[in-house]
N, C-alpha and C positions, 0 to 999 in steps of 0.2 A: 467523411464528416468525423471528426475527433468523438471518442468517447473517455469520460474522465471519470476515473475508478479509485476510491477511497479504500485503501487498506487498515482496517480498524479493529480493533478489541479494545476496551479497556485494561485487560488485564494484560501487564508483562511478561516477557518470555514465552511468546506464543508463537514466536515465528512471522511478525508484523516486517520487519527491515528485512529479513531473509528473506521472505517471501516478494518483498516491493523491490528488492537488487535483481533477485534471481529470475522473475517471471518478466521484468523489464529486459534483463539481456538477454532472455530467451527468445523476446518477440522481436529483440533487436536485431538478433541472427535470422528472423525468421523475415527480415527484409521490411519490417515494420519501422514508422517513424515514432519513436517514442521519448516522452519526457519523465524525469522522475523527480518530484517534489517530495524533499527532506523538510518535515513539517514539526521534526521535533527537537528541543532546544540541545538534547544530547547530539546532534548531527552523528548519528549512528551510520545512517545511510551515506553521507558525504563520505564519511574515512572507508566505509566498505566499497565505495566505488573509487577509491584511491586517490581523493581530495584531501590535501591536509586543512581541516576545516578551520586552524588558526592561523592560514596563510589566503583565506579567500578575502578577494577587495568587495565584492558584494555579496550579499545573502538574501535568501527569501524575507527575512526582516526590513530590509532595504524597500524591497518591492512592496509588501504589505502596507508600511510605513508613507509609501508614495515617493519615496526618494529618487527612485531608478525605477527605470520601465523593465517588465519582468525579461526581455530578450537582451537588456544590457548586464543581467545577473546570472544568465544559462552559461553553463559552463558546456563544452563537448569532452565529453570520458572515452578510455579506450575499451569501455563496457561495452559498447552498443547503443549506448544510450544517452541523451543530453538530461545534465542534472540544474536544479534550481538548488544550491546548496544552502546548509544551514548550520549556524553552532550557537553557542550559548547567547549571544545578542537577540535571540529571538524572543529570549524572555522580556523584552521590551516592549515587541508589539504584543504580546500576552497582555502585559498589563493596560498598555494602549488604548488596544480594542476594546476593554472592557468599560472606559468611558466614552467610546463612540457612538452616536446614533448610527443605526444599521450596522452593528459591528459583526453581524453574523456572516456581511455580504462582500468584503473586503478582497478574500482569494478570488471570489466568484467574478468580479470586476478586473482583476489583475489578469486573469486568464483569458479574456477576450482576445487578447491581441496573438495569443497562441494557438487558438483553436484551428486556423487553417494551416499550421505549418505540422499539426502531430495527426496520428492515427489513433494513439491512446496517451494519455496522462494517467501515471498512476502517484498517488500522496500516500505518503508514508508518515503515520500520524503518530503522536506520543501517547504513551498508556495511560490513558483518559480522557474523559468525555469534556473537556475543558473548550473555552473557545476558540481556539486552533482547530481542534479535531470538530466541532460547530462548523467552522468556517469551511473547511474540509467536505463536509457532507452537503453543505448547502451549495458548492459549486459541481458539485458530482452527479453525475448522473445513475450510478450504481456504487455499493459497498461491498468489497472482498472480505471475508471475516475469517482469518486462520485462527484454528480453535486447537489446543492440544487437550486429548482426549483423556480426562482427569478429572478427580472430585472438584466439584463446584464449576466446572467449565459450561453446564447448563444455565445454571444459576446466571453466571455471568454474561450468557449470550441472550439470555429473556431480558436483561436491563439494557444491553445493547438494543436490541430489538425495540423496546419500548420508547427508547430514545428516538429511531429510524421512523416510528410512527406518529411521534410527536411531529417529527420536522416535516414530514408528510403530510399532515393536517393543517403546519402553519405556515410552512414557507418553500417547500421545495416537493412538491405532488405527484415529481414524477421519479423521485428517489426509490432506486429498488435495490432487492439483494443480488448481485452478481451471482455471488457463491460463497460455499461454506466451504474451506480448504483443513482437512485433516492434517496437523502438523507433527513433527516430532515423535512420531506413532512408530510403538512397539508392539508388534504383533503377536509377541509372547506373554503380554501383560494384558489380563483378564478383565481387569477392569477399564483401559484400553478399547478391548474390543465390546463391551458393555455401552461403553459411551458411544462408541461409533455406532453401533446398531440403534442407538435412543436417536442421534441424530439423523441417520438413514429413516429412521421410522416416521419422526415428526417433519422432517424438510426435505424428504424422499429428492427430485431431481435439482434441487439446489443446493445438496452437496456435491462436491466434486467426487467423479469415481477415483480420480487419483489422490493418492496419497503420498504423504512426505515422510520418510522414515527419519528415524536417528541415525544420524551418519556425521562421524568424527571427521571426515573431508569438509563437509557443509560448516560445520561449527569452526573449521579452520580458518576457512576463506575469507572472512571478514576483515582479518589480522593482517591480511596481503593487500588488502584492499582490490578484490577481484570475487567478481561473481564468482559461482561453482562450476560452470561452464569455460570459463579461463583458466580456473586454478587446477580443477581434476576433472575434465569431461569425461573420464571413464569410471566416476564413482555413483553411487545408488542416488546421492542427491543430486549430482546433474542428470542423471539419467530421470529421473522423478519430476524434476523441474522443465525438462524439454516434453515432457508427456502431459504435464501441466499445460503448458503454453500451446500445444497441440488441441487439447481438448477445450480450452479457452477459445482459439480461433475457431474452432468449429462451430461452438456456441455462437460466435460472431457471428460466422455466416449463415446459420438457423434462423438467429434474429432478422437478420436482413432480408432472408428471402421471404420469412412469414410477415 
């Protein structure tokens, strides 16, 4: 049975796309069938997967507009996952969706045909709580929240949690927090340690024990169109995302067992 997970945080630069790409790749390497959906008009997850966003024939925009079926727009990648790519055309959907009835459910309906083919579908969202992100959250079983342990991080997290609660009450009652992931973490930074402690205190087992460190190789990988596990599998970033995938899969097994 497929699990659909939105990777979201309305704050930019916290590692959403990095996490979407590298967790997808690590799960693929663990022999899971994974689809990564790029739902950001910037198309960073597309480029970071080795796909030229300017050369794609069909994108998630065409799927949302109903011009093509999802399976006709999905691309195979060398990254151990399939990709539903995006580019600036997605801004067309963003505008059109606002004028449509049931505008929050377009992605949910588009994903129906993919549910039998994948173990996991990850959705990389734009850094805002716009109609695209709302579509992702409505289509998802859970949300994974990357967070940088810095000033204002908890305030931004509170705003996102308020939105999740509103969606649970109105349209997706089963939406859950998959986990909170500390990213770009510098253990030498006192503020980072303090924010990390606050996260653990308030959210406890919802915070992944795996921490993603600041890592130069991890930052370099997207410019080569590669996940870190293919760009430099011996780097700290690769080790961290491998461990995260193990922790993630262990949690899935525990949830299934319970």
